[in-house]
N, C-alpha and C positions, 0 to 999 in steps of 0.2 A: 422399220422407218420408209417412207419410198413419198416420189415426189412425182407431180401427177403433172404433165406438161397437158396444155393445149390453144388450140384458135389458130394453129397454122393454115395456111389456104392458099387458093390462088388468086393476085391481084392485080391490079393493071399499074404501067409506071406512074408513079404520082400517086398511089393508091396509100390506104393506110390498114390496121392488123392491129388487136392486140393482145397479145399472150397472157395466158393466164399462169400459172406452178402452184398448188396448193401441195403443203405439207398435209402429212398424216404419219402418229406410228405412237410410237411409246419417246415419247419427244418433251426434253426436256426446256430447252431453250434453244434460239436461232444464232449465230452471229451474223455472220453476211450472209447477202444471199445474190445469183448474179444472174444472166443470160451467157451463152459462151453461145458458137454458130461454127459449124461448117459446113463449109463449099465441094463440091466431087476433089479431089485433085488434090485436096489444099489442108492443111493441117485444123484442127480448131483454134477460132480463135475466141479472146475476150472480146464482148461487146456492152455487157455498162452491166456494175454493181452496188448495194446498197447493203451498209450498213443497220445495225437496226436499232440505232441513234438516229438514222436519214443520210448519210454523207452519200453519196454518187461520186461512180464514176464512169469515166465513158470510153469507150476507142473513139478518137480522130473522125473514123469513118462516118459515125453515127450523130454524132455532134451536135445539136439545133435539131437534128431531124428524133430523133426515140428518146420514152424516156422511163427512169425505171423508177419504178413506186412500191411498196411493201404494206399491210397492211396485216400489224404482229398477231392482234389477237388473230385473224382467221390465219394467220400462218402462210400467207399467199402475198409472193412477191406478180409482180408486172410487167409487162413492157410493151407502151403503144409506140407504134413504128410507124411518121409520120414520112409526105414523101417518098413513097420507096420507090428505089431504083432496079436494075434487074439486078447488078451485085452484092445485093442484098439477098438475094433466093441464095439458100441453103436448111441444113438443119438446123434447129435450134436446140439446145439444150440450156435449162433452167441445172441451178445450183442449191448447195446451202451449204453451212458449216454448222454442224447441228449437236447440240452436249447430250444424249440418249439420260433416259433415268434411270439407266443402270453408272449414271458418269464418263460415260466413254466418249467423246469428241471424232467428230470424220467429217471427211465432208463425201455428201451424196451428190446422187445423177437422176434427173428424170431423165424420161427412155427418150425426147427428142421429137419435134416437132415441125413439119415442113410447110417451108416457106417459099411461095414461088413467085418471084415479081416477072408479069412477062405480058405481052398484048394480041 
């Protein structure tokens, strides 16, 4: 099982980016998926999560600016980021609670994608 994140880049303050994360491999089902981020010198922190039923949870720092969504049939989770601020600069990681075809449940992480907000 692999998670492949993409969509990061350099954007000016106030700009937007859309991150994508696709799961592949011997997947039985995917429960909660999420996005986390880690800025230099800081611990990894939760950005947003979404259940298979579509219930969402956001960090207070991104509420009203970021939107998490998923397409279950495509095993994909997205993070739409608007009104970006310099403090959003970080490596963004996706994860997923995945039950493999051998019925083993495990939390998998993507490789991370860099988001830099700077003028």
